[in-house]
One Martini backbone bead per residue (centre of mass of N, CA, C, O) as a GRO file, in nm:
protein
  169
    1UNK     BB    1   3.602 -23.958   0.376
    2UNK     BB    2   3.484 -23.616   0.369
    3UNK     BB    3   3.634 -23.292   0.411
    4UNK     BB    4   3.485 -22.982   0.516
    5UNK     BB    5   3.477 -22.633   0.451
    6UNK     BB    6   3.239 -22.377   0.576
    7UNK     BB    7   3.276 -22.019   0.527
    8UNK     BB    8   3.313 -21.686   0.661
    9UNK     BB    9   3.492 -21.387   0.575
   10UNK     BB   10   3.665 -21.132   0.580
   11UNK     BB   11   3.869 -20.951   0.378
   12UNK     BB   12   4.098 -20.997   0.624
   13UNK     BB   13   4.038 -21.315   0.733
   14UNK     BB   14   3.791 -21.320   0.942
   15UNK     BB   15   3.559 -21.503   1.137
   16UNK     BB   16   3.603 -21.309   1.386
   17UNK     BB   17   3.620 -21.113   1.625
   18UNK     BB   18   3.801 -21.038   1.911
   19UNK     BB   19   3.521 -21.159   2.071
   20UNK     BB   20   3.401 -21.402   1.891
   21UNK     BB   21   3.214 -21.248   1.693
   22UNK     BB   22   2.935 -21.245   1.419
   23UNK     BB   23   2.763 -20.985   1.368
   24UNK     BB   24   2.886 -20.876   1.102
   25UNK     BB   25   2.754 -21.104   0.933
   26UNK     BB   26   2.449 -21.061   0.995
   27UNK     BB   27   2.470 -20.755   0.883
   28UNK     BB   28   2.534 -20.844   0.575
   29UNK     BB   29   2.368 -21.130   0.579
   30UNK     BB   30   2.230 -21.437   0.457
   31UNK     BB   31   2.192 -21.771   0.391
   32UNK     BB   32   1.988 -21.724   0.153
   33UNK     BB   33   2.240 -21.581  -0.016
   34UNK     BB   34   2.352 -21.875  -0.037
   35UNK     BB   35   2.479 -22.223  -0.046
   36UNK     BB   36   2.395 -22.361   0.222
   37UNK     BB   37   2.153 -22.554   0.170
   38UNK     BB   38   2.298 -22.737  -0.036
   39UNK     BB   39   2.536 -22.811   0.138
   40UNK     BB   40   2.394 -22.928   0.392
   41UNK     BB   41   2.227 -23.154   0.247
   42UNK     BB   42   2.520 -23.317   0.194
   43UNK     BB   43   2.555 -23.366   0.493
   44UNK     BB   44   2.626 -23.575   0.796
   45UNK     BB   45   2.851 -23.402   0.958
   46UNK     BB   46   2.939 -23.208   1.245
   47UNK     BB   47   3.220 -22.989   1.342
   48UNK     BB   48   3.305 -22.827   1.657
   49UNK     BB   49   3.366 -22.586   1.873
   50UNK     BB   50   3.282 -22.421   2.158
   51UNK     BB   51   3.279 -22.130   2.045
   52UNK     BB   52   3.089 -22.187   1.815
   53UNK     BB   53   2.860 -22.301   1.978
   54UNK     BB   54   2.814 -22.050   2.160
   55UNK     BB   55   2.725 -21.866   1.918
   56UNK     BB   56   2.458 -22.064   1.845
   57UNK     BB   57   2.296 -22.174   2.103
   58UNK     BB   58   2.096 -21.900   2.132
   59UNK     BB   59   1.956 -21.951   1.885
   60UNK     BB   60   1.674 -21.957   1.729
   61UNK     BB   61   1.637 -22.284   1.622
   62UNK     BB   62   1.909 -22.453   1.619
   63UNK     BB   63   1.810 -22.742   1.579
   64UNK     BB   64   1.702 -22.689   1.280
   65UNK     BB   65   1.983 -22.624   1.147
   66UNK     BB   66   2.084 -22.939   1.267
   67UNK     BB   67   1.872 -23.197   1.188
   68UNK     BB   68   2.045 -23.392   0.955
   69UNK     BB   69   2.282 -23.415   1.162
   70UNK     BB   70   2.565 -23.495   1.314
   71UNK     BB   71   2.672 -23.329   1.627
   72UNK     BB   72   2.997 -23.201   1.714
   73UNK     BB   73   3.168 -23.102   2.026
   74UNK     BB   74   3.452 -22.958   2.137
   75UNK     BB   75   3.484 -23.050   2.484
   76UNK     BB   76   3.474 -23.070   2.850
   77UNK     BB   77   3.195 -23.124   2.849
   78UNK     BB   78   2.929 -23.361   2.918
   79UNK     BB   79   2.722 -23.137   2.823
   80UNK     BB   80   2.451 -22.985   2.634
   81UNK     BB   81   2.187 -22.741   2.574
   82UNK     BB   82   2.164 -22.905   2.300
   83UNK     BB   83   2.027 -23.193   2.196
   84UNK     BB   84   2.188 -23.236   1.891
   85UNK     BB   85   2.460 -23.227   2.070
   86UNK     BB   86   2.790 -23.373   2.091
   87UNK     BB   87   3.024 -23.438   2.315
   88UNK     BB   88   3.382 -23.400   2.268
   89UNK     BB   89   3.718 -23.536   2.304
   90UNK     BB   90   4.037 -23.474   2.201
   91UNK     BB   91   4.153 -23.584   1.915
   92UNK     BB   92   4.050 -23.494   1.612
   93UNK     BB   93   4.162 -23.713   1.422
   94UNK     BB   94   4.082 -23.963   1.593
   95UNK     BB   95   3.782 -23.904   1.596
   96UNK     BB   96   3.734 -23.905   1.282
   97UNK     BB   97   3.831 -24.204   1.237
   98UNK     BB   98   3.553 -24.318   1.378
   99UNK     BB   99   3.408 -24.249   1.145
  100UNK     BB  100   3.244 -24.313   0.884
  101UNK     BB  101   3.388 -24.336   0.556
  102UNK     BB  102   3.101 -24.239   0.396
  103UNK     BB  103   3.126 -23.948   0.502
  104UNK     BB  104   3.028 -23.603   0.545
  105UNK     BB  105   3.238 -23.340   0.677
  106UNK     BB  106   3.175 -23.047   0.872
  107UNK     BB  107   3.364 -22.767   0.937
  108UNK     BB  108   3.280 -22.544   1.191
  109UNK     BB  109   3.455 -22.290   1.196
  110UNK     BB  110   3.723 -22.276   1.356
  111UNK     BB  111   4.082 -22.296   1.342
  112UNK     BB  112   4.172 -22.532   1.523
  113UNK     BB  113   4.049 -22.773   1.374
  114UNK     BB  114   4.141 -22.704   1.090
  115UNK     BB  115   4.448 -22.711   1.142
  116UNK     BB  116   4.474 -23.009   1.217
  117UNK     BB  117   4.376 -23.108   0.933
  118UNK     BB  118   4.578 -22.955   0.755
  119UNK     BB  119   4.839 -23.076   0.882
  120UNK     BB  120   4.723 -23.375   0.765
  121UNK     BB  121   4.580 -23.347   0.486
  122UNK     BB  122   4.227 -23.372   0.531
  123UNK     BB  123   4.125 -23.152   0.342
  124UNK     BB  124   3.918 -23.141   0.052
  125UNK     BB  125   3.712 -22.886   0.103
  126UNK     BB  126   3.673 -22.528   0.031
  127UNK     BB  127   3.439 -22.289   0.154
  128UNK     BB  128   3.494 -21.946   0.071
  129UNK     BB  129   3.367 -21.667   0.210
  130UNK     BB  130   3.327 -21.313   0.129
  131UNK     BB  131   3.297 -21.021   0.302
  132UNK     BB  132   3.235 -20.662   0.286
  133UNK     BB  133   3.463 -20.662   0.540
  134UNK     BB  134   3.655 -20.482   0.784
  135UNK     BB  135   3.810 -20.555   1.105
  136UNK     BB  136   4.148 -20.558   1.170
  137UNK     BB  137   4.052 -20.783   1.384
  138UNK     BB  138   4.085 -21.134   1.506
  139UNK     BB  139   3.979 -21.446   1.381
  140UNK     BB  140   4.142 -21.647   1.191
  141UNK     BB  141   4.120 -21.893   0.965
  142UNK     BB  142   4.429 -21.901   0.966
  143UNK     BB  143   4.734 -21.975   1.161
  144UNK     BB  144   5.012 -22.033   0.995
  145UNK     BB  145   5.078 -22.355   1.073
  146UNK     BB  146   5.012 -22.532   0.809
  147UNK     BB  147   5.151 -22.449   0.574
  148UNK     BB  148   5.183 -22.572   0.272
  149UNK     BB  149   4.883 -22.559   0.068
  150UNK     BB  150   4.722 -22.706  -0.210
  151UNK     BB  151   4.471 -22.583  -0.431
  152UNK     BB  152   4.181 -22.592  -0.637
  153UNK     BB  153   4.000 -22.391  -0.832
  154UNK     BB  154   3.648 -22.456  -0.912
  155UNK     BB  155   3.479 -22.201  -0.791
  156UNK     BB  156   3.271 -21.901  -0.858
  157UNK     BB  157   3.061 -21.683  -0.655
  158UNK     BB  158   2.763 -21.482  -0.625
  159UNK     BB  159   2.598 -21.377  -0.309
  160UNK     BB  160   2.524 -21.101  -0.312
  161UNK     BB  161   2.777 -20.980  -0.099
  162UNK     BB  162   2.906 -21.260  -0.169
  163UNK     BB  163   3.202 -21.442  -0.207
  164UNK     BB  164   3.267 -21.764  -0.366
  165UNK     BB  165   3.505 -22.024  -0.297
  166UNK     BB  166   3.613 -22.336  -0.448
  167UNK     BB  167   3.822 -22.583  -0.301
  168UNK     BB  168   4.052 -22.845  -0.397
  169UNK     BB  169   4.283 -23.109  -0.350
   0.00000   0.00000   0.00000
């Protein structure tokens, strides 16, 4: 199994504003201006937390955004309002160990799931896009609990207003 993070942060390192909203990102640009389509086409499974799911669940056509992957949401809910999303609970690492080992897993959004995987040195590739926005406060990409982790910078791209860096373990 290969575990990926793909996401965008503000210049000051926030995934979302203090209210867990990502409107600032939608106002900055679109996925068409990034490497998203090529990245997603290569993924088999997505994993996200409930707050990330809640942010996308009401988007028009959300099912079509994630139609070629198995999609798991860590939540205490027994069901979710979007058909192709599967609720799971428990330990993130133990849950991922149950996935087929030949799959590519995308960690979508939230720092909670990402931190668990970084703490166990399980993240293989980080696609970190930076938007030209300063939020001042919000939900940081990294929790600073991960400790020292070293990655190698493999690629740098500019997509419209976004800078993208690709790091590998």
